[in-house]
C-alpha positions as a printed Julia matrix, in Angstrom:
116×3 Matrix{Float64}:
  84.75   82.62   90.6
  82.66   85.4    92.11
  81.56   88.07   89.69
  78.26   89.98   89.82
  78.18   91.06   86.17
  76.58   88.12   84.45
  78.1    88.74   81.08
  81.64   89.0    82.49
  81.05   85.92   84.7
  79.75   83.82   81.79
  82.51   84.98   79.42
  85.34   84.19   81.99
  83.62   80.94   82.96
  83.52   79.9    79.19
  87.19   81.07   78.7
  88.5    79.07   81.69
  86.43   75.97   80.77
  87.8    76.2    77.23
  91.28   76.1    78.76
  90.35   72.89   80.71
  89.64   74.4    84.06
  86.69   73.26   86.15
  84.82   76.4    87.27
  82.12   77.11   89.79
  80.82   80.7    89.43
  78.44   82.69   91.54
  77.42   86.35   91.65
  77.9    87.41   95.36
  80.43   87.15   98.16
  78.06   85.33  100.38
  77.49   82.72   97.75
  81.2    82.4    97.15
  81.85   81.82  100.81
  79.09   79.17  100.91
  80.65   77.44   97.78
  84.17   77.43   99.33
  82.81   75.63  102.39
  81.41   72.82  100.24
  83.92   72.81   97.34
  87.4    73.72   98.26
  89.21   75.49   95.34
  92.71   75.72   94.05
  91.99   79.27   92.88
  89.53   81.9    94.0
  88.86   84.63   91.42
  86.73   87.41   92.82
  85.53   90.79   91.82
  86.15   93.4    94.48
  82.94   95.36   94.18
  79.98   92.93   94.63
  76.35   93.42   95.73
  76.12   93.17   99.49
  79.53   92.24  100.8
  82.76   92.88   98.87
  85.39   90.51   97.57
  87.62   91.84  100.32
  84.97   90.65  102.84
  84.85   87.29  101.13
  88.58   86.75  101.26
  88.85   87.95  104.94
  86.04   85.53  106.05
  87.4    82.64  104.0
  90.74   83.09  105.59
  89.27   83.33  109.12
  87.42   79.92  108.43
  90.65   78.35  107.08
  89.14   77.88  103.65
  92.06   79.37  101.7
  94.95   77.39  103.17
  95.43   75.54   99.76
  93.94   78.22   97.65
  95.47   81.07   95.66
  93.36   84.3    95.23
  93.05   86.67   92.41
  90.96   89.84   92.9
  89.61   91.81   90.0
  88.54   95.47   90.22
  87.88   98.53   88.15
  88.79  100.78   91.03
  92.25  102.22   90.91
  92.86  102.57   94.62
  91.81   99.19   95.94
  94.52   97.66   98.12
  94.25   93.88   98.0
  94.52   91.76  101.21
  97.97   90.32  101.88
  98.89   87.46   99.41
  96.1    88.35   96.95
  96.97   89.15   93.39
  95.17   92.16   91.92
  94.04   92.56   88.23
  92.4    95.67   86.96
  89.46   95.94   84.5
  89.16   96.02   81.71
  90.83   92.63   81.62
  93.27   91.59   79.0
  92.33   87.94   78.37
  95.96   86.88   77.67
  97.18   88.53   80.89
  94.26   86.98   82.82
  94.99   83.49   81.58
  98.78   83.99   82.34
  97.96   85.07   85.88
  95.68   82.06   86.35
  98.43   79.68   85.16
 101.08   81.44   87.33
  98.87   81.24   90.45
  98.11   77.61   89.96
 101.77   76.79   89.25
 102.77   78.53   92.45
 100.19   76.52   94.32
 101.65   73.25   92.84
 105.2    74.27   93.76
 104.12   75.05   97.35
 102.39   71.66   97.73
 105.43   69.83   96.32
């Protein structure tokens, strides 16, 4: 997960871990890309607006490097006019926790179906 707001990052991290998910969380797109290179993920959750490079930049570069071939992507934003990259699911802040968990479950289920 890539989220620059520490409170949101910690809250979502705790929520996901309480649901049984293993989470690696960082605060910037460049860190997220570095983590994907070392730790392939089933699901990338990234904020759009980040310090330095954006979540869009992260997704674009991870795709170019082939790091998202087996990874679903959910982008979170407070901006109403952000158009997500192709194949990326968009959620708007403020997040509804139940919707967030449903989307995580749906994206991971879609990944499992694709792999079968």
